[in-house]
LUMVONU-251167 format. One record per residue (C-alpha): residue in one letter; x, y, z. Coordinates in steps of 0.25 Angstrom, whole numbers, padded with zeros to 4 digits, always signed. Example, Ala and Ser with C-alpha at 12.3 -4.5 7.8 and 13.67 -1.06 7.14 Angstrom:
<atoms>
A+0049-0018+0031/S+0055-0004+0029/
</atoms>
This chain:
<atoms>
M+0107+0003+0002/H+0092+0006-0001/N+0095+0020-0005/R+0102+0014-0017/S+0091+0005-0022/R+0081+0010-0032/F+0067+0006-0036/L+0070+0004-0051/P+0059+0009-0060/L+0056-0005-0065/S+0056-0009-0078/F+0062-0016-0065/A+0059-0030-0064/C+0072-0035-0068/L+0079-0021-0065/A+0090-0025-0056/W+0094-0036-0064/V+0109-0037-0065/C+0116-0036-0078/V+0116-0050-0085/A+0129-0055-0091/S+0123-0069-0095/A+0116-0071-0108/E+0106-0080-0101/V+0092-0076-0101/K+0086-0076-0087/L+0073-0074-0081/A+0071-0066-0068/G+0069-0075-0055/L+0054-0073-0055/F+0053-0081-0068/T+0054-0096-0065/D+0047-0109-0069/H+0033-0110-0063/L+0032-0095-0065/V+0018-0088-0064/L+0016-0076-0074/Q+0005-0066-0070/C-0007-0067-0080/D-0014-0055-0086/Q-0002-0045-0085/A+0011-0042-0093/V+0022-0051-0088/P+0036-0046-0087/I+0047-0057-0088/W+0061-0053-0086/G+0075-0058-0084/T+0090-0056-0089/A+0098-0059-0101/K+0110-0054-0109/K+0109-0039-0111/K+0101-0035-0123/E+0097-0050-0126/T+0083-0053-0132/V+0074-0061-0123/T+0061-0067-0126/V+0050-0072-0116/A+0040-0082-0121/F+0028-0086-0113/G+0015-0092-0119/S+0012-0085-0132/Q+0021-0073-0129/K+0035-0071-0133/V+0041-0057-0128/T+0055-0052-0132/T+0063-0042-0124/K+0078-0038-0123/A+0087-0038-0111/D+0093-0024-0107/R+0107-0021-0105/E+0108-0028-0092/G+0101-0040-0097/R+0087-0038-0091/W+0075-0041-0099/R+0060-0041-0097/A+0049-0046-0106/V+0034-0044-0104/L+0024-0055-0107/A+0010-0050-0111/P-0001-0053-0101/L-0004-0068-0100/P-0017-0075-0096/A-0016-0084-0084/S-0012-0098-0088/T-0011-0111-0080/T-0003-0118-0091/P+0012-0118-0088/A+0020-0112-0099/E+0035-0109-0102/L+0041-0095-0101/V+0053-0094-0110/V+0063-0083-0110/T+0073-0083-0122/G+0086-0075-0125/S+0100-0081-0127/S+0095-0092-0118/T+0081-0097-0114/V+0074-0098-0101/T+0061-0106-0099/L+0051-0105-0088/H+0042-0117-0086/D+0028-0119-0080/V+0025-0104-0081/V+0010-0100-0078/V+0002-0087-0079/G-0007-0083-0067/E-0008-0074-0055/V+0005-0069-0048/W+0005-0063-0034/I+0017-0057-0027/C+0017-0062-0012/S+0025-0053-0003/G+0027-0048+0011/Q+0033-0054+0023/S+0032-0067+0031/N+0017-0070+0030/M+0019-0070+0015/E+0032-0077+0015/F+0025-0088+0024/S+0024-0101+0017/L+0013-0111+0015/R+0020-0121+0024/G+0017-0112+0036/A+0003-0110+0033/N-0009-0116+0040/N-0011-0131+0035/A+0002-0130+0027/E+0004-0144+0024/A-0010-0146+0019/E-0009-0133+0011/A+0004-0137+0004/A-0002-0151+0001/A-0013-0144-0006/A-0005-0134-0014/R-0006-0140-0027/F-0007-0128-0036/P+0003-0128-0047/L-0002-0115-0053/I+0002-0107-0040/R+0017-0104-0040/H+0025-0097-0030/F+0038-0089-0032/K+0046-0086-0019/V+0055-0074-0020/E+0068-0077-0013/Q+0070-0067-0002/A+0080-0056-0005/M+0083-0043+0000/A+0090-0033-0010/P+0095-0018-0008/T+0090-0015-0023/P+0080-0021-0032/A+0085-0036-0035/A+0087-0041-0048/D+0079-0054-0046/V+0072-0063-0036/K+0074-0078-0034/G+0063-0089-0033/S+0055-0098-0042/W+0041-0101-0045/T+0036-0113-0037/V+0023-0121-0041/C+0014-0123-0029/S+0013-0138-0024/P+0013-0145-0011/E+0028-0145-0011/T+0030-0130-0014/A+0018-0123-0008/P+0023-0123+0006/H+0034-0113+0002/F+0024-0103-0005/T+0019-0091+0003/A+0007-0096+0010/V-0001-0083+0008/G+0002-0083-0006/Y-0001-0097-0008/F-0015-0096-0002/F-0017-0084-0010/A-0013-0090-0023/R-0021-0103-0020/K-0034-0095-0019/I-0031-0086-0031/H-0027-0098-0039/A-0040-0105-0035/R-0049-0093-0040/L-0041-0090-0053/G-0036-0103-0057/V-0023-0097-0062/P-0008-0098-0058/I-0004-0090-0046/G+0010-0085-0044/L+0015-0081-0030/L+0027-0072-0030/N+0032-0073-0016/T+0041-0062-0011/S+0040-0061+0004/W+0050-0060+0016/G+0046-0062+0031/G+0047-0051+0041/T+0049-0040+0030/P+0043-0026+0031/V+0035-0019+0019/E+0047-0009+0017/A+0056-0021+0013/W+0047-0023+0001/M+0047-0009-0004/S+0057-0003-0013/P+0065+0009-0009/T+0057+0018-0018/M+0044+0013-0012/L+0049+0016+0002/A+0055+0030-0002/A+0041+0034-0008/N+0033+0029+0004/P+0027+0039+0014/Q+0034+0030+0025/A+0048+0032+0018/A+0054+0040+0030/A+0048+0032+0041/Q+0052+0019+0034/A+0066+0024+0032/A+0067+0029+0047/Y+0062+0015+0051/W+0072+0008+0043/R+0083+0017+0048/R+0079+0013+0063/T+0079-0001+0059/V+0093-0001+0053/A+0098+0007+0065/E+0092-0003+0075/Y+0096-0016+0067/P+0110-0019+0073/V+0104-0020+0087/K+0092-0028+0083/K+0100-0037+0074/A+0110-0040+0086/T+0098-0043+0095/H+0091-0051+0084/D+0104-0060+0082/R+0105-0063+0097/A+0090-0067+0098/V+0092-0076+0085/A+0104-0082+0092/E+0096-0085+0105/W+0085-0090+0097/E+0094-0100+0089/Q+0100-0105+0102/R+0085-0108+0106/A+0082-0114+0093/A+0094-0123+0093/A+0091-0128+0107/A+0077-0131+0103/K+0081-0139+0091/A+0091-0147+0100/A+0079-0150+0110/G+0070-0154+0098/Q+0061-0142+0100/P+0056-0132+0090/E+0064-0119+0088/P+0060-0107+0096/P+0050-0098+0090/N+0052-0083+0086/R+0066-0083+0080/P+0070-0068+0081/W+0067-0060+0069/R+0077-0052+0062/P+0077-0037+0064/P+0075-0028+0052/G+0087-0021+0047/P+0097-0019+0035/G+0098-0032+0027/T+0085-0038+0032/P+0073-0040+0024/E+0066-0028+0032/E+0075-0018+0025/P+0067-0009+0016/S+0066-0013+0001/V+0075-0025+0002/L+0064-0034-0002/W+0058-0026-0012/N+0072-0026-0019/G+0074-0041-0017/M+0061-0047-0018/V+0051-0038-0025/A+0058-0029-0035/P+0064-0041-0043/L+0049-0046-0045/V+0045-0033-0053/P+0039-0033-0063/F+0034-0048-0062/A+0019-0048-0066/F+0010-0052-0054/R-0005-0050-0050/G-0003-0044-0036/V+0004-0045-0022/I+0000-0052-0009/W+0007-0046+0003/Y+0008-0050+0017/Q+0017-0041+0025/G+0017-0031+0037/E+0021-0038+0049/A+0035-0032+0048/N+0029-0018+0047/A+0020-0020+0059/G+0024-0008+0069/R+0026+0001+0057/A+0011+0002+0052/A+0012+0017+0050/S+0022+0015+0039/Y+0016+0002+0033/R+0004+0007+0026/D+0013+0017+0017/L+0024+0006+0016/F+0015-0005+0012/S+0007+0004+0002/G+0020+0009-0004/L+0024-0006-0006/I+0012-0009-0013/T+0012+0003-0022/G+0027+0002-0024/W+0027-0013-0029/R+0016-0009-0038/A+0024+0003-0044/A+0036-0006-0045/W+0028-0016-0054/A+0021-0005-0062/Q+0035+0002-0065/A+0040-0011-0069/V+0030-0014-0080/A+0027+0001-0084/P+0030+0004-0099/A+0044+0010-0100/G+0043+0018-0113/K+0041+0011-0127/P+0045-0004-0126/K+0056-0007-0135/D+0051-0021-0138/K+0037-0022-0142/L+0037-0036-0137/T+0039-0032-0123/P+0030-0020-0119/P+0031-0017-0105/P+0018-0021-0097/T+0009-0009-0093/P+0007-0007-0078/A-0005-0014-0072/A-0014-0009-0060/P-0008-0010-0046/F-0006-0025-0043/P-0015-0030-0031/F-0008-0030-0018/L-0015-0039-0007/F-0009-0040+0007/V-0012-0047+0020/Q-0015-0038+0033/L-0007-0043+0045/A-0013-0055+0052/N-0015-0054+0067/W-0003-0057+0076/Q+0000-0055+0090/T+0013-0047+0089/G+0021-0046+0101/N+0011-0054+0109/N+0002-0041+0109/A-0011-0044+0101/N-0016-0030+0104/A-0004-0022+0098/T-0007-0015+0085/D+0005-0014+0076/W+0000-0025+0067/A-0014-0019+0067/L-0008-0006+0063/L+0000-0013+0052/R-0013-0020+0047/E-0020-0006+0047/A-0009-0001+0038/Q-0011-0013+0029/T-0026-0010+0028/Q-0023+0004+0024/T-0014-0001+0013/L-0027-0005+0006/A-0028+0009+0001/V-0018+0005-0009/P-0025+0001-0022/A-0026-0014-0026/T-0023-0019-0012/G-0030-0029-0003/M-0028-0034+0011/A-0030-0048+0017/V-0034-0047+0032/A-0027-0057+0041/I-0031-0052+0055/D-0039-0065+0058/I-0029-0075+0053/G-0016-0072+0060/D-0009-0079+0071/S-0007-0071+0084/V+0006-0078+0087/D+0012-0080+0073/I+0015-0069+0063/H+0013-0079+0052/P-0001-0084+0053/R-0003-0097+0046/N-0016-0095+0039/K-0011-0090+0026/Q-0022-0097+0019/E-0032-0086+0023/V-0022-0075+0020/G-0020-0080+0006/R-0035-0082+0005/R-0038-0067+0009/L-0027-0062-0001/A-0034-0070-0012/L-0047-0064-0009/L-0041-0051-0011/A-0035-0055-0024/R-0047-0062-0029/S-0056-0050-0026/R-0047-0038-0030/V-0038-0044-0040/Y-0046-0055-0047/D-0059-0048-0046/E-0067-0058-0038/G-0079-0052-0031/I-0076-0058-0017/D-0073-0052-0003/D-0059-0050-0001/S-0058-0042+0013/G-0065-0042+0026/P-0072-0030+0032/V-0064-0017+0031/Y-0067-0006+0041/T-0072+0007+0034/Q-0079+0016+0044/H-0085+0017+0058/L-0096+0025+0065/V-0097+0028+0080/E-0111+0024+0085/G-0112+0027+0099/N-0104+0018+0107/A-0101+0009+0095/I-0093+0010+0082/R-0099+0005+0069/L-0088+0000+0059/K-0091-0001+0044/F-0083-0011+0034/N-0080-0013+0020/H-0080-0028+0015/A-0092-0031+0023/Q-0102-0032+0012/I-0106-0047+0015/G-0106-0044+0030/L-0098-0043+0042/V-0095-0056+0050/C-0090-0059+0064/H-0081-0071+0064/G-0082-0076+0078/P-0092-0075+0090/R-0091-0059+0090/L-0084-0048+0083/Q-0070-0046+0088/G-0058-0037+0086/F-0064-0024+0088/T-0060-0013+0098/I-0066+0001+0101/A-0061+0013+0107/G-0066+0027+0111/A-0058+0040+0111/D-0048+0035+0121/R-0043+0025+0111/N-0044+0013+0120/F-0049+0001+0112/V-0057-0009+0118/P-0063-0022+0113/A-0076-0019+0106/T-0089-0027+0104/A-0092-0027+0089/R-0104-0032+0081/I-0108-0033+0066/D-0119-0024+0062/G-0122-0026+0047/D-0110-0020+0040/S-0104-0014+0052/V-0097-0018+0065/V-0102-0010+0078/V-0091-0010+0089/S-0092-0005+0103/A-0087-0007+0117/D-0093-0004+0131/A-0081+0003+0135/V-0081+0012+0123/K-0093+0022+0124/A-0088+0031+0113/P-0080+0023+0103/V-0071+0030+0093/A-0063+0019+0086/V-0063+0004+0083/R-0052-0006+0080/Y-0054-0020+0074/G-0043-0030+0074/F-0033-0019+0077/A-0022-0027+0084/N-0010-0036+0081/D-0018-0048+0084/P-0032-0044+0088/Q-0039-0052+0099/P-0049-0056+0099/P-0048-0059+0084/P-0056-0049+0075/S-0068-0056+0069/L-0075-0047+0059/Y-0076-0052+0045/N-0085-0051+0033/G-0094-0060+0026/A-0082-0065+0017/G-0075-0070+0030/L-0064-0059+0029/P-0059-0052+0041/A-0061-0037+0044/V-0049-0029+0042/P-0043-0024+0055/F-0045-0009+0057/R-0046+0003+0067/T-0055+0015+0066/D-0045+0024+0073/T-0032+0029+0069/W-0026+0030+0083/
</atoms>
């Protein structure tokens, strides 16, 4: 099925739109009342009409005319707009007229990933109080309806929702807390375009072309073939486990007790959202070329155990998404209509992501499959215009969905404020750069420590040290100026140090900088 799908060189956006027989002018599903348009960028608006029909888009002082193609697809491009908190109407006219009300102009961010991005405000810490205080009519949220597709879909379903105590509980929690901080600093409307699905791996969010061009193409293809071959047996086992769980749940309900925890999770396989490319096709491709500022991303749990491939796949997703939008807005020869010149490609959009929080997977805090995935995420920072919010200190050992989404959103907002909106603030905790062996100790050096290294707690925790035997033992650590010196009595000739390098490091790591941001977990070895 996937071999038949193609990454269409996008003037895309509306590319897979089906031929329209009706003469009625329509807008793509992204364009509804309460829309937030991206400021300071060319803004594509698109939809369908009767073939060859002339369509006019009017917003503010602009009026842009275009013509539908032979399949009834049209696209107009508004010139860059200044941010505006004043609601306005966007009017599209052809043989019929469509009017969108309460349209504002500000900063739009795509929110994507798996369940920790999908996680709604109603599940966060202090949810009731947070919702009651969520009176921000200039923060709006569009939840893309979850959909899988074998080829790039024509459109998405959803609507823009104004933030209020009644609606905010359904917003992505991470996105909401991020938006609240950005809105407070900039004072402009904030749009959250939420396209997320729990339990999904990175490859589901990549097009077939992105996957085929990736260094991990062969390994990923082999992994999926194994997954498909194993699926029938795993599905049968899963179905039996679900039936047993449902019997227990029914008995608990009859007895007035809460339902049992840990409903069995679906195995990946054909027709599930874990299938490569199905979420790119269904939930991302139809968004192109919608104008936005950047992406915030929280995903990786579903790829734990495959860290060796994740770095290349995640990097490929970032560069692939950027290429899709760049291709969509790139000039395609001389415009036929001077009123609708194609916008010029902008610099790569910012891509800010959350490193996996601590979690005691399989009741084994010392396992390292999540630590290795975090390392792959850190290595992804080599991709330009990226930033990473560390969450090793705000997870929940027994819950894969930590409730402290306030701090996650704040840390992402620090990255945006620093790297996108040019505030001179600290946006990262200490980052290991080098180490020096000094007798029976190792001295560690860090970036992002200009205003000092700080211990949160009675002593530095989270460090282990090893000699040539590769046997890591808990270490004693102390801050010495802009360095940390690590040693252990049992290791007379140290070779390597690790910090926070476990699924759920215990005792919790305690190294921060003067800005109160946690050090990025690391290891000095490559064992």
